[in-house]
C-alpha positions as CSV (number, residue, x, y, z in Angstrom):
1,M,-106.6,-88.3,-28.2
2,N,-109.8,-88.7,-30.3
3,Q,-112.7,-87.6,-28.3
4,E,-115.1,-89.9,-29.7
5,R,-117.3,-91.4,-27.9
6,I,-118.1,-95.2,-27.8
7,V,-121.5,-95.8,-28.4
8,A,-121.8,-99.3,-28.7
9,V,-120.2,-103.2,-28.8
10,G,-121.6,-106.1,-30.3
11,L,-120.6,-109.2,-31.2
12,L,-121.2,-109.8,-34.7
13,T,-121.2,-112.8,-37.3
14,R,-119.3,-112.2,-40.4
15,R,-123.3,-112.0,-42.2
16,D,-123.6,-109.5,-39.6
17,L,-120.9,-107.0,-41.0
18,G,-122.1,-107.8,-44.5
19,L,-125.5,-106.7,-43.8
20,L,-124.0,-103.8,-42.0
21,G,-122.6,-102.4,-45.6
22,P,-118.4,-101.1,-46.0
23,T,-118.7,-98.0,-44.3
24,F,-118.8,-100.0,-41.1
25,D,-114.6,-100.1,-40.9
26,R,-114.4,-100.5,-37.1
27,A,-114.5,-104.3,-37.0
28,W,-112.0,-106.2,-34.2
29,P,-112.1,-110.2,-35.2
30,V,-112.5,-112.5,-31.7
31,E,-110.7,-115.7,-31.9
32,E,-112.6,-118.6,-30.3
33,T,-110.6,-120.0,-27.5
34,P,-112.0,-121.9,-24.2
35,S,-111.7,-118.4,-22.3
36,F,-114.0,-116.8,-25.5
37,S,-117.1,-119.1,-24.2
38,E,-116.4,-118.2,-20.4
39,L,-116.7,-114.5,-21.6
40,L,-119.8,-115.1,-23.2
41,R,-121.5,-117.0,-20.3
42,A,-120.1,-114.2,-17.7
43,I,-122.2,-111.6,-20.2
44,D,-125.1,-113.7,-20.0
45,D,-124.8,-114.3,-16.9
46,A,-124.4,-110.5,-16.1
47,D,-127.2,-109.3,-18.1
48,R,-129.8,-112.1,-16.5
49,K,-128.6,-110.5,-13.2
50,L,-129.5,-106.5,-14.3
51,A,-133.1,-108.0,-15.5
52,D,-133.2,-109.2,-12.2
53,R,-133.3,-106.0,-10.8
54,R,-135.4,-104.2,-12.9
55,P,-138.8,-103.2,-11.9
56,D,-141.8,-104.6,-14.4
57,K,-143.0,-102.8,-16.9
58,P,-146.4,-101.7,-16.8
59,H,-148.7,-104.1,-19.1
60,Q,-149.5,-102.1,-22.7
61,S,-153.5,-102.0,-23.8
């Protein structure tokens, strides 16, 4: 079993992949289906809930 740790997962456009260059070689396409929009909505909802639980950062002067 490969012992490499996953450090990031992202949703990228073809343009994003092009900007990352040819050395970025681990991309799996996601078909856009009705459930894909629901997945994105669930991710956004979870992110908002996490943000609501974080204490406010001190203001920088």
